[in-house]
C-alpha positions in Angstrom: 97.9 121.5 117.0 100.3 120.5 119.7 103.9 119.7 119.1 103.3 116.1 120.2 100.6 115.7 117.6 102.8 117.3 114.9 105.6 114.9 115.9 103.4 111.8 115.7 101.6 112.8 112.5 104.8 114.0 110.7 106.6 110.7 111.6 103.6 108.6 110.5 103.3 110.5 107.2 107.1 110.0 106.5 107.0 106.3 107.3 103.7 105.4 105.6 104.2 107.4 102.5 106.8 104.9 101.3 105.9 101.7 103.2 103.0 100.0 101.3 100.4 100.6 104.0 98.8 103.9 102.8 99.8 107.2 104.4 96.4 108.8 103.6 94.7 106.0 105.6 96.9 106.6 108.6 96.5 110.4 108.5 92.7 109.9 108.4 92.5 107.1 111.0 95.0 108.3 113.6 93.3 111.6 114.5 89.9 109.9 114.2 90.9 107.1 116.6 92.6 109.4 119.1 90.0 112.2 119.0 92.5 114.7 117.7 91.3 117.7 115.6 91.8 117.5 111.8 95.4 118.7 111.2 94.2 120.8 108.3 95.3 121.4 104.7 98.3 123.5 105.6 99.8 120.8 107.8 99.1 118.1 105.2 100.9 120.2 102.5 103.9 120.7 104.7 104.4 117.1 105.7 104.0 116.0 102.1 106.7 118.5 101.2 108.8 116.9 103.9 108.5 113.5 102.2 109.3 115.1 98.9 112.6 116.4 100.4 113.4 112.9 101.6 113.0 111.7 98.0 115.3 114.3 96.6 117.9 113.5 99.3 117.8 109.8 98.9 117.7 109.7 95.1 120.1 112.7 94.6 122.5 110.4 92.8 119.8 109.0 90.5 118.4 112.4 89.8 121.9 113.9 89.1 122.7 111.0 86.7 119.3 111.4 85.0 120.0 115.1 84.5 123.4 114.4 83.1 122.1 111.7 80.8 119.4 114.1 79.4 122.0 116.8 78.7 124.2 114.2 77.0 121.2 112.8 75.1 121.7 109.3 76.6 118.9 106.9 75.6 118.4 105.5 79.1 117.9 109.0 80.5 115.3 109.9 77.9 113.6 106.6 78.4 113.3 107.0 82.2 112.2 110.6 81.9 109.5 109.6 79.4 108.4 106.8 81.6 108.1 109.1 84.6 106.1 111.6 82.5 103.7 109.0 81.2 103.3 107.5 84.7 102.4 110.9 86.2 99.6 111.7 83.7 96.9 109.3 85.1 97.4 110.5 88.6 97.4 114.2 87.7 94.2 113.7 85.6 92.4 111.8 88.3 93.3 114.4 90.9 92.1 117.3 88.6 88.9 115.8 87.3 87.8 113.7 90.3 89.0 116.0 93.1 85.6 116.3 94.8 85.0 112.5 94.8 88.4 111.7 96.4 88.1 114.5 98.9 84.8 113.2 100.1 86.4 109.8 100.9 88.7 111.4 103.4 85.7 112.0 105.7 84.7 108.3 105.5 86.8 106.1 107.8 84.6 103.1 106.9 85.6 103.4 103.3 89.3 103.8 104.3 89.0 100.4 106.0 87.5 98.9 102.8 90.3 100.4 100.7 92.9 99.0 103.1 91.5 95.6 102.4 91.9 96.3 98.7 95.6 97.2 99.3 96.1 93.9 101.2 94.5 92.0 98.3 96.6 93.5 95.6 99.8 93.1 97.6 99.1 89.5 98.2 98.1 88.8 94.6 101.2 90.6 93.2 103.5 88.7 95.5 102.0 85.4 94.5 101.8 86.0 90.8 104.8 88.2 90.0 107.7 86.7 88.1 110.2 89.2 89.6 112.7 88.8 86.8 112.9 92.2 85.0 115.2 95.1 85.9 114.4 98.8 85.8 116.2 99.0 82.4 113.3 97.0 80.9 110.7 99.5 81.8 109.1 101.3 78.9 106.0 103.3 78.0 103.5 100.4 78.3 104.7 99.5 81.9 104.8 103.2 82.9 101.2 103.8 82.0 100.0 100.8 83.9 102.0 101.7 87.0 100.7 105.3 86.6 97.1 104.1 86.6 97.8 102.3 89.9 99.1 105.6 91.3 95.9 107.3 90.1 93.7 104.8 92.0 95.8 105.3 95.1 94.5 108.9 95.5 91.7 107.2 97.4 92.6 107.0 101.2 93.5 103.4 102.1 94.8 102.5 98.7 98.6 102.6 99.2 100.4 104.6 96.5 103.7 102.8 97.0 101.9 99.5 97.5 99.7 99.7 94.4 102.5 100.9 92.1 105.0 98.3 93.4 102.3 95.6 93.1 101.6 96.4 89.5 105.3 96.5 88.9 105.6 93.0 90.2 102.6 91.8 88.1 104.5 93.2 85.1 107.4 91.0 85.9 109.8 93.4 87.7 111.9 92.6 90.7 110.7 94.0 94.0 113.6 96.4 94.3 113.1 97.7 90.7 109.4 98.1 91.2 110.0 100.0 94.4 112.7 102.2 92.9 110.4 103.3 90.1 107.5 103.8 92.5 109.6 106.2 94.6 110.9 108.1 91.6 107.3 108.4 90.3 106.3 109.9 93.6 108.5 113.0 93.0 106.4 114.7 90.2 103.0 113.8 91.7 103.9 115.0 95.2 105.6 118.1 93.7 102.5 118.9 91.6 100.0 118.2 94.3 102.0 120.3 96.8 102.3 123.2 94.4 98.6 123.1 93.7 97.7 123.1 97.4 100.2 125.9 98.1 98.4 128.0 95.6 95.2 127.5 97.5 96.9 128.8 100.6 98.4 131.9 99.1 95.8 134.2 100.7 96.2 132.7 104.1 97.1 135.0 107.0 100.7 134.2 107.8 100.3 135.8 111.3 97.7 133.2 112.2 99.8 130.2 111.2 101.3 128.1 114.1 104.8 127.7 112.6 106.4 125.5 115.3 104.1 122.5 114.7 104.5 122.9 110.9 108.3 123.0 111.1 108.4 120.0 113.4 106.0 118.0 111.2 108.1 118.9 108.1 111.4 117.7 109.8 109.9 114.5 111.2 108.2 113.6 107.9 111.5 114.2 106.0 113.6 112.2 108.5 111.1 109.3 108.7 110.6 109.2 105.0 114.4 109.0 104.3 114.7 106.1 106.7 111.6 104.3 105.3 112.9 104.5 101.7 116.2 102.9 102.6 114.7 100.4 104.9 112.1 99.2 102.3 114.6 98.9 99.5 116.9 96.8 101.6 114.0 94.7 102.8 112.6 94.0 99.4 115.9 92.6 98.1 115.3 89.4 99.9 111.8 89.5 101.5 108.2 89.5 100.4 105.2 91.9 100.7 103.1 89.5 102.7 103.7 91.2 106.1 102.5 94.5 104.7 99.4 92.7 103.1 98.6 91.1 106.5 99.0 94.5 108.3 96.6 96.2 105.9 94.1 93.3 106.1 94.1 93.4 109.9 93.8 97.2 110.1 91.2 97.3 107.4 89.0 94.6 109.1 89.4 96.4 112.5 88.3 99.7 111.0 85.4 98.2 109.1 84.2 96.3 112.2 84.4 99.5 114.4 82.7 101.8 111.8 80.0 99.4 110.5 79.2 97.5 113.6 79.4 100.4 116.0 
């Protein structure tokens, strides 16, 4: 992998992991469209860890407050931690029991296009039907499980993780910003777990054969782009809708379907 490819793919991963447009779709479609080689599992692990770092950095205040609340036995801290645990279970289970099914989809750009259309649909419906009146303090076990199920479905490339979880949050009546904040916090355990699992699969890799410069560059670009994307999206959602992201996913999905199915 060249340094240019690492820069582009790392930046794209960082941006699209948090913008509701599906990072997995872009990491499948971009090399496919440009004729680049598959970046490989090692690179994918590294750039996902870069986005994980951006989450820790951006939400360091929230995470510190959560830890202090747990130590003090504060009900809000226990409630949020319980919600995060419950929301993580569906995605972890889906990744473990249906790993082969989801991995096969990454080799099918045509299905990525179809799933992008699905992301566009759920974003549009949620924006249209959501009441947007509840704050994050109103989130309990019931809401966490539904949002977690949306995260599980989003393992499929083309279904945006942030988009599907934010959309379900809106359908449950939360404000855009509250839904996005919980979506981002919920990404921490699932990315951490998936990254740890994938790293275990690489433990026997020959370190001498690894191209470290592209990996480091991809990590840095994913972390920087992810940090910027989190802040930008939270500010955007305070006053604006998800419709532009729905339109983007719809147009990209139709283009991919047309190219793959019609030749």
